[in-house]
C-alpha positions in Angstrom: 112.9 165.1 -33.7 114.6 168.7 -33.1 111.3 170.3 -34.2 109.6 167.8 -31.5 111.8 169.1 -28.4 111.4 172.5 -29.9 107.7 172.3 -29.4 108.1 170.7 -25.8 110.4 173.6 -24.6 108.0 176.4 -26.3 104.9 174.7 -24.4 106.9 174.6 -21.0 108.1 177.7 -21.3 104.7 179.1 -22.2 103.1 177.2 -19.2 105.8 178.6 -16.8 105.4 182.6 -18.0 101.3 181.8 -17.7 102.0 180.5 -14.0 104.3 183.4 -13.1 101.7 186.1 -14.5 98.7 184.2 -12.8 100.6 184.2 -9.1 102.2 187.5 -10.0 98.7 188.8 -10.5 97.2 187.0 -7.2 99.8 188.9 -5.3 99.1 192.3 -6.6 95.4 191.8 -6.3 95.9 190.6 -2.7 97.7 193.7 -1.9 95.5 196.1 -3.5 92.2 195.1 -2.3 92.4 193.8 1.3 89.8 191.9 2.8 86.7 194.2 4.2 85.3 192.4 7.1 81.9 193.8 7.8 80.9 195.4 10.9 77.3 195.2 13.1 74.5 197.6 13.0 72.6 197.8 16.2 69.7 199.4 16.8 69.3 200.6 20.3 66.7 202.5 22.3 67.1 205.1 24.6 64.4 206.1 26.5 64.6 210.0 27.6 63.6 211.4 30.7 65.3 215.3 29.4 63.1 215.1 26.3 59.8 214.9 28.3 60.1 218.4 28.8 58.5 219.5 25.5 55.2 221.0 24.0 55.5 220.0 20.3 54.6 216.4 21.0 58.0 215.0 20.5 58.8 211.4 21.6 61.3 211.0 24.4 62.2 207.7 23.3 64.8 207.5 21.1 66.2 205.1 18.4 69.9 205.0 18.2 71.8 203.2 15.6 75.3 201.9 16.7 77.8 200.5 14.5 80.5 198.3 15.7 83.6 197.2 13.9 84.3 193.4 12.7 86.2 192.5 15.6 84.4 193.8 18.1 82.8 190.8 19.4 85.8 188.7 19.4 87.9 191.2 21.2 87.9 192.5 24.7 89.7 195.7 24.2 87.8 199.0 24.1 87.0 201.8 21.4 86.7 205.4 20.8 83.7 206.5 19.6 82.5 208.9 16.9 79.3 210.4 17.5 77.3 211.5 14.2 74.4 214.5 13.9 72.3 214.2 11.1 70.4 217.4 9.3 67.1 218.6 9.6 64.3 216.7 7.9 66.4 213.5 8.2 66.7 211.0 10.5 69.0 208.0 11.8 67.4 205.4 10.1 67.5 207.4 6.5 71.4 207.9 7.5 71.8 204.3 7.2 68.9 203.1 4.8 70.3 202.2 1.5 73.8 200.6 3.2 76.2 203.0 1.8 77.5 204.5 5.1 78.1 201.1 6.2 80.2 200.2 3.4 82.1 203.2 3.8 82.8 202.4 7.2 83.7 198.9 6.7 86.1 200.2 3.6 87.5 203.1 6.0 88.6 200.2 8.3 89.8 197.9 6.2 92.0 200.2 3.9 93.3 201.8 7.2 91.8 204.8 6.7 91.1 204.9 10.5 91.5 202.2 13.1 88.5 200.1 14.7 86.1 202.5 16.3 82.3 202.7 17.1 80.1 204.8 15.3 76.8 206.2 16.8 73.7 208.0 15.1 70.8 209.1 17.2 67.4 210.0 15.8 67.2 213.9 16.6 64.0 213.9 14.6 61.2 215.9 15.6 57.4 216.8 14.6 58.9 220.1 12.9 62.2 219.6 11.1 64.6 218.0 13.4 66.7 219.2 16.0 68.8 222.3 15.3 70.5 221.1 18.6 70.1 223.4 21.2 68.4 223.2 24.7 64.9 224.6 24.8 61.9 224.2 26.9 59.6 224.0 24.0 61.3 221.9 21.3 63.5 219.9 23.6 66.6 220.0 25.5 69.1 218.4 22.8 72.3 219.1 24.2 71.7 218.0 27.8 70.0 214.8 26.0 73.5 214.2 24.2 75.7 215.0 27.1 73.9 213.4 30.1 71.9 210.8 28.4 73.7 209.3 24.8 77.2 209.9 26.1 76.6 208.0 29.2 74.1 205.3 27.7 76.8 204.4 25.1 79.7 204.0 27.8 77.8 202.0 29.8 76.3 199.6 27.0 79.2 199.2 24.7 83.0 198.9 25.5 84.2 202.3 24.9 87.2 204.6 26.1 85.1 207.2 27.9 87.2 209.8 27.6 87.3 212.9 25.8 90.6 212.4 23.7 88.6 209.3 22.4 85.2 211.0 21.9 84.8 212.6 18.5 81.9 215.1 16.7 80.5 214.7 13.5 77.6 216.0 11.3 76.7 217.4 8.2 74.6 220.7 7.5 72.5 221.4 10.5 74.2 218.4 12.0 77.3 220.0 11.4 76.5 222.8 13.3 75.4 220.7 16.1 78.4 219.2 16.0 80.7 222.6 16.2 78.1 223.4 19.2 79.0 220.8 21.1 82.7 221.4 20.7 81.8 225.1 22.0 80.2 224.3 24.9 81.2 220.7 26.0 85.2 220.3 25.2 85.2 218.6 28.5 83.4 215.5 26.6 84.8 215.7 23.1 88.3 216.4 21.7 88.1 216.3 17.9 85.2 217.6 15.6 84.7 217.8 12.1 81.6 219.0 10.4 80.5 218.9 6.7 79.1 221.7 5.2 77.8 223.4 8.2 74.9 225.8 8.1 74.4 228.7 10.5 77.8 229.3 11.4 77.6 233.0 10.2 74.8 235.4 9.0 75.9 235.3 5.6 75.3 238.5 3.4 71.2 238.7 3.5 69.5 240.7 6.2 67.2 238.9 8.2 64.3 241.0 7.3 64.8 239.6 4.0 64.5 235.8 4.9 61.9 234.8 2.6 59.4 233.7 4.9 55.5 233.7 4.5 54.7 235.2 7.9 51.3 235.7 7.8 50.5 232.3 6.6 52.6 231.2 9.7 50.6 233.5 12.1 47.4 232.1 10.8 48.3 228.1 11.3 47.2 226.0 13.9 49.7 223.0 13.4 52.9 222.7 11.6 51.4 220.5 9.2 49.6 223.3 7.5 52.8 224.7 6.0 52.8 221.9 3.8 56.2 221.4 1.8 57.5 224.9 3.0 60.7 224.0 4.9 61.9 227.3 5.6 58.8 228.4 7.9 59.0 225.1 9.6 62.6 225.9 10.0 62.1 229.1 11.4 59.4 228.0 13.7 62.3 225.6 15.1 64.6 228.3 15.5 62.0 230.5 17.3 61.1 227.7 19.6 64.5 227.4 20.5 65.6 230.6 21.2 62.4 232.9 21.8 60.7 230.2 23.8 57.0 231.6 24.8 54.7 228.7 26.9 51.9 231.1 26.8 52.0 231.5 22.8 49.9 228.8 21.2 49.9 227.1 19.2 54.2 226.7 18.7 54.8 228.6 21.6 57.1 231.0 20.9 57.8 234.5 19.7 59.1 235.7 16.3 61.8 237.9 14.9 58.9 239.3 12.7 56.2 240.1 14.5 52.6 241.0 13.4 51.8 244.8 13.8 48.2 245.4 12.4 48.2 242.8 10.3 51.9 242.7 8.6 54.9 241.0 10.0 57.2 243.8 11.0 60.9 243.2 12.5 61.2 243.1 15.9 65.2 244.2 16.7 65.2 243.0 20.2 63.8 239.4 19.1 66.0 239.6 16.2 69.3 240.0 17.8 68.3 237.6 20.6 67.3 234.9 17.6 70.9 235.4 15.7 73.0 235.7 19.2 71.8 232.3 19.6 71.6 230.4 16.3 74.6 231.9 14.7 77.9 230.1 15.8 80.0 233.0 15.1 78.4 235.1 17.7 79.4 233.3 20.8 82.9 232.3 19.2 85.1 234.5 21.8 83.3 233.0 25.3 83.5 229.4 23.1 87.2 230.5 22.4 89.2 228.6 25.1 86.8 225.4 25.0 88.1 225.5 21.4 91.6 225.8 21.7 91.7 222.7 24.1 90.4 220.5 21.2 92.9 218.0 19.8 91.6 218.6 16.0 89.2 221.3 14.5 87.6 220.4 11.0 85.2 221.6 8.7 84.5 222.0 5.1 81.8 223.2 2.3 80.7 223.1 -1.3 81.3 226.2 -3.4 78.4 225.7 -5.6 76.1 225.4 -2.8 72.8 227.1 -4.0 72.5 229.1 -0.9 75.3 231.0 -0.9 75.0 232.2 2.8 76.3 228.9 3.7 79.6 229.3 1.5 80.0 233.2 3.0 79.6 232.1 6.5 81.9 229.3 6.2 84.6 231.4 5.1 84.0 233.9 7.5 83.4 231.7 10.1 87.5 230.2 9.4 88.5 234.0 9.5 87.3 234.4 12.9 88.6 231.3 14.3 92.1 232.6 12.9 91.9 236.0 14.5 91.2 234.0 17.9 94.4 231.7 17.5 91.9 228.3 17.1 93.8 225.7 15.2 91.5 224.2 12.7 91.5 223.2 9.2 89.1 224.7 6.6 88.4 223.7 3.0 86.1 225.0 0.4 85.9 222.1 -2.7 84.6 222.5 -5.8 81.2 221.1 -5.9 78.0 221.0 -4.2 77.2 219.3 -0.6 75.3 216.6 -2.0 77.5 214.9 -5.0 81.1 215.3 -3.1 80.3 213.7 0.2 78.7 210.2 0.4 80.1 209.1 -3.2 82.9 206.0 -2.8 86.1 208.5 -2.3 84.0 211.3 -1.1 84.7 213.6 1.5 83.1 211.3 4.4 86.0 208.6 3.3 88.6 210.4 1.9 88.6 213.6 4.7 86.6 213.1 7.4 87.3 209.5 8.8 91.7 210.4 8.3 91.1 213.3 10.4 90.0 211.2 13.1 92.5 208.8 12.7 94.8 211.5 13.1 93.4 213.2 15.8 91.1 210.9 18.0 93.3 208.3 20.6 92.9 204.9 20.2 94.5 203.4 22.9 93.4 203.4 26.7 94.9 206.1 28.7 98.6 204.9 30.8 
C-alpha cells in the first residue's frame, strides 16, 4: 500500500513538473519570439513630367514600391517615410523580388528595432546603367524628380508626416551616393540619411587617366547595347551624360574626359575636372556643409574587403573631411565585403540602418 502511494505521488509530482516546464517554456517563447505582423507592399505608378526631358529613351512612367506597416489600414495615424535608392544595374522590382527585404522590415518593426514607418523605393533604372542621382538634360533630372514629384506624390497618396524631420534617405552603392547627395543639396526636405557602402564619395587612389575603359570601342559604338557586358564603359557614359552633356553629339549626347585625338584617347583636363567636381561628393562638401550640419543624423558604412579598394579609401577620406568641417556623423568600416553583410538576417540593414532611423527620425506629428 505504501508502495502504491509512493507511485501515485511520483506520477503527480512528475506531471506537475512537466506542466510547469511547459508553461515556463511557453512564457519564454512568447517573450523571445514576438508576433511578426506582415506589412503591405503596394506598386504605384507615377507619370513624370520632369523625366520626359531626356535623350536616352527614358520611360517617364515610373514604378514606385511602397511598404506600409501592418497597422496602417486600421489606424488613422500618420507615419514618417524612408526613401530608398537602389544602385545601378538594379531596380525597385529586384529590390523586393525574393521577399527578403519585406521580412527584414516586418521583423524590424515587430522586434522594436524601429517604430512603424512607410518605406518607399522608386524605380531608378535607365536604358544605360541606372540613375546616378543627378540632374541632366540628357539622362534625366533625377534630383528634381525626387524632390518635386516623388515626395509630393507620396505625401498626397499616403498618410505621411510631411516634414523634413520625419523624412529619411537611404541607399546602397550608387544609391548610397544618391542618398548623401540629396542630404547635401536638399536638407530642407530630409533630415536623416544612412548610406550603405556608398561609392563616388571621393576619387580614391587611382588617377582617372588610368581608369580601365575601352575608349576606342566606346567612340565607335552607336548604341549602349554594343558595349555588351562592359559595365564600366556604360557607367562612364552615364557619368558623362550627367556632367558633360552635349545635345549636338549623338549617339550618347555627351563629351568625355578622355577625348579622341588622331584616333587615340587623350586626357582632356578641363573635362576631367568638371566631371570629377560634379560626380565625386567630396568636391562639393564645403559648399554643402551648412546643409549637412542641419541634418538630424548622418551615417554611412563600407566593407573593408571590397575588391575595388578605391571605395574603401574614398569613404575613409570622406569621413575625415566631414570631421574637419565639424559635421557630426557616424562612419563605420566593417570586416567583410558589402555583398555578404548587408541583407542577411541580422545584417547591416537590420541591425544598423533601422535602429539609426529609430534614433533620429521623428515619429509623431509636430506640436
